[in-house]
C-alpha positions in Angstrom: 2.4 11.3 1.9 5.0 9.2 3.4 4.1 5.2 3.6 6.4 2.2 5.3 6.3 -1.4 4.2 8.2 -4.2 6.2 9.1 -7.5 6.7 8.3 -9.0 10.1 9.6 -12.3 11.6 7.0 -15.6 12.5 6.2 -15.8 16.1 6.0 -12.0 16.4 4.8 -10.4 19.8 5.4 -7.2 21.3 8.2 -8.5 23.4 9.9 -9.4 20.2 13.4 -7.7 19.1 12.0 -7.3 15.8 8.7 -5.4 16.8 10.9 -3.0 18.9 13.0 -2.4 16.0 10.1 -1.7 13.7 8.5 0.6 16.4 12.1 2.4 16.6 11.9 3.0 12.9 8.3 4.0 12.7 8.8 6.7 15.5 12.1 8.0 13.4 10.7 7.8 10.0 7.5 9.2 10.8 5.5 7.7 8.1 1.4 8.6 7.6 0.7 5.0 7.2 2.6 1.8 8.2 1.4 -1.5 6.5 2.2 -4.6 8.4 2.1 -8.2 7.4 -0.9 -10.5 7.1 -2.0 -11.3 10.6 1.5 -10.3 11.9 1.3 -12.0 15.7 2.1 -15.3 16.7 2.2 -18.4 14.7 0.6 -18.8 11.3 -2.4 -20.8 12.3 -3.2 -21.9 8.8 0.1 -24.4 9.0 -2.2 -26.6 10.8 -4.7 -28.8 8.5 -7.3 -29.1 11.7 -9.1 -26.2 12.9 -8.8 -26.0 16.9 -10.6 -23.6 19.1 -7.6 -23.2 21.1 -5.1 -21.8 18.4 -7.9 -19.7 16.7 -8.5 -18.3 20.6 -4.8 -17.8 21.1 -4.2 -15.9 17.6 -7.0 -13.8 18.6 -5.8 -13.0 21.8 -2.2 -12.3 20.4 -3.4 -9.7 17.9 -5.9 -8.2 20.3 -3.1 -7.5 23.1 -1.0 -5.8 19.8 -3.6 -3.3 19.2 -3.4 -1.7 22.4 0.6 -1.2 21.3 -0.3 -0.1 17.9 -2.5 2.7 19.1 0.1 4.3 20.6 2.2 4.6 17.6 2.5 8.3 16.0 1.2 6.9 12.6 -1.9 5.2 10.9 -1.3 1.3 10.8 -2.9 -1.1 8.5 -2.9 -4.7 8.8 -4.7 -7.7 9.1 -6.2 -10.0 12.3 -8.4 -12.9 12.8 -11.9 -12.4 14.5 -14.5 -14.5 14.9 -17.0 -15.6 12.4 -20.1 -17.8 12.5 -18.4 -20.9 11.7 -14.6 -20.1 11.1 -12.5 -17.3 11.6 -12.8 -14.1 9.3 -9.4 -12.7 8.2 -10.0 -8.7 8.5 -8.3 -5.8 7.3 -8.3 -2.9 9.3 -6.9 0.9 9.6 -6.0 2.1 13.1 -5.3 5.9 13.3 -5.5 8.3 16.3 -6.6 5.0 18.4 -9.8 4.5 16.0 -10.1 0.9 14.6 -12.0 0.8 11.1 -12.6 -2.6 9.6 -11.8 -2.3 5.7 -12.0 -5.8 4.3 -12.5 -9.5 4.6 -10.3 -11.9 2.9 -12.2 -13.8 0.0 -9.7 -16.0 -1.8 -8.0 -18.6 0.2 -5.3 -21.4 -0.7 -5.8 -25.1 0.7 -2.4 -26.9 0.4 0.5 -27.7 2.9 1.3 -24.7 5.2 -1.6 -22.9 4.0 -4.8 -24.4 5.0 -6.7 -21.3 5.0 -10.0 -22.6 3.5 -9.9 -24.6 6.8 -9.6 -21.6 9.1 -11.2 -18.8 7.4 -14.6 -17.5 5.5 -15.6 -13.8 4.8 -18.2 -12.2 7.2 -18.1 -8.7 5.5 -18.6 -8.7 1.5 -17.1 -6.7 -0.7 -14.2 -5.0 -1.9 -14.5 -1.1 -0.9 -11.7 1.7 -0.3 -11.4 3.3 2.5 -10.1 6.7 2.6 -7.5 8.4 5.0 -6.1 12.1 4.7 -7.4 12.4 1.3 -5.9 9.0 0.0 -8.0 6.2 -1.0 -7.1 3.0 -0.2 -8.0 -0.5 -1.6 -7.0 -3.8 0.1 -6.0 -6.9 -1.5 -5.2 -9.8 1.3 -2.0 -11.9 0.1 -3.5 -14.1 -2.6 -6.2 -11.9 -3.4 -3.6 -10.1 -5.4 -3.6 -12.7 -8.1 -6.8 -11.8 -9.1 -6.4 -8.6 -11.2 -10.0 -7.9 -11.6 -10.3 -6.3 -8.2 -7.2 -3.8 -9.1 -9.3 -2.5 -11.8 -12.6 -2.4 -9.5 -10.4 -0.5 -6.8 -9.3 1.9 -9.7 -13.0 2.6 -10.5 -13.7 3.5 -7.2 -10.7 6.2 -7.3 -8.2 4.4 -5.3 -4.6 5.6 -5.0 -3.0 2.8 -3.1 -3.5 -0.8 -3.2 -2.0 -2.5 -0.2 -1.4 -6.2 0.2 -0.4 -7.6 3.9 1.1 -11.2 2.7 2.1 -14.2 4.6 3.8 -16.0 1.5 6.7 -18.2 0.7 10.0 -17.7 -0.8 9.2 -17.8 -4.5 8.6 -14.3 -5.5 8.0 -14.4 -9.3 4.2 -14.8 -9.1 4.1 -11.8 -6.5 6.3 -9.3 -8.6 4.1 -10.5 -11.8 0.8 -9.6 -9.6 1.9 -6.6 -8.0 3.0 -5.1 -11.4 0.0 -5.7 -13.4 -2.0 -4.6 -10.4 -0.1 -1.1 -10.4 -0.3 -1.1 -14.3 -3.9 -1.7 -14.6 -5.2 0.1 -11.6 -2.6 3.1 -11.7 -2.5 3.1 -8.3 0.5 2.5 -5.9 1.0 -1.0 -4.7 2.5 -1.7 -1.3 2.8 -5.3 0.3 4.5 -6.4 3.7 5.6 -10.1 4.3 6.4 -12.7 7.0 9.6 -13.8 7.0 10.9 -17.0 8.7 14.0 -19.8 8.4 12.5 -23.2 7.3 10.7 -25.2 10.2 10.1 -29.0 11.0 7.6 -29.1 8.5 9.4 -27.5 5.6 7.3 -24.2 5.5 9.4 -20.9 5.2 7.9 -17.2 4.7 9.9 -15.1 2.2 9.8 -11.4 3.4 10.6 -9.0 0.8 7.9 -6.4 1.1 8.0 -3.9 -1.9 6.3 -1.0 -3.5 5.5 -0.7 -7.2 4.6 2.9 -8.7 1.2 3.3 -10.5 3.2 2.5 -14.1 4.5 -1.0 -12.7 7.9 0.1 -11.6 9.5 -1.8 -8.7 10.6 1.4 -6.4 11.8 -0.9 -3.5 11.9 -4.0 -1.5 12.4 -5.2 2.0 15.8 -7.5 2.9 17.2 -8.9 6.0 19.5 -6.3 6.0 16.7 -3.6 5.2 13.3 -4.8 6.9 11.5 -1.4 6.6 11.3 0.6 3.6 9.7 4.0 3.2 8.3 5.9 0.0 6.3 9.1 -0.6 3.0 8.9 -2.4 2.7 11.2 -5.5 -1.2 11.8 -6.4 0.0 13.5 -9.5 1.7 10.3 -10.7 -1.6 8.4 -10.2 -3.6 10.8 -11.7 -1.1 10.4 -14.8 -1.5 6.9 -14.7 -5.0 6.4 -14.6 -5.6 8.8 -17.4 -3.0 6.7 -19.6 -3.1 3.5 -21.4 -4.1 0.9 -20.3 -6.2 2.6 -17.5 -7.8 5.0 -20.0 -9.5 1.9 -22.0 -13.0 1.9 -21.5 -15.1 -1.2 -21.0 -17.6 -2.0 -23.4 -20.6 -4.0 -23.0 -21.8 -6.0 -26.1 -25.8 -6.2 -26.7 -25.5 -10.0 -26.3 -24.1 -9.9 -22.8 -26.8 -7.0 -21.9 -29.6 -9.3 -23.2 -28.2 -12.5 -21.2 -27.5 -10.4 -17.9 -31.3 -8.8 -18.3 
């Protein structure tokens, strides 16, 4: 199966030249799944330290209008978008295939710092980390910061995942992300794919770093996007996933001590 990752600019809309370029590349390459970055449409609302209904509504509307365009693509799409929750927004990962929208996962881990006041804006409404299946491929989602928590990559392996996807809206420092993605691949035996926002530094000093990437099931970097190459395809080989998941360290069994069992009961 062919899949793609990308880097897309801040303040994206279906009228933006980068969006039209993405659609053209997808139509030419025909990946089975195209991975978008985290909440790709419009400005990054979590740069605002205070929640406002106006910004929340604008972001929701921007993403809802883009879904109509995405439905027309000759490929399945995985991305995330904001939806209304009880008190805040939820950052919902979705699979859109054949015109059918399927929620997959809500983001659970939120930074709270300059440029990324996500805890102010978001809270999950949907519990859990569960795989979704598409054309025989089992997929787990770790939205941006969630990639740092390796236990969930292992959790997805136990569910039989083949791919872990990580839509991002992250800065220019890459050593955390490469380390996290490599370890997620190694401990899960899955391909790890990520797409990201990209921007120049704005008045607040915030800058998104782009550089979507693909890691193999054994932790090798297979490719990375750039300004010159904002769209990248790779082939998923299930035999490599099976080999990695039957080898070290994936083959190491978890042992629960009797003391831990006693405490749990």
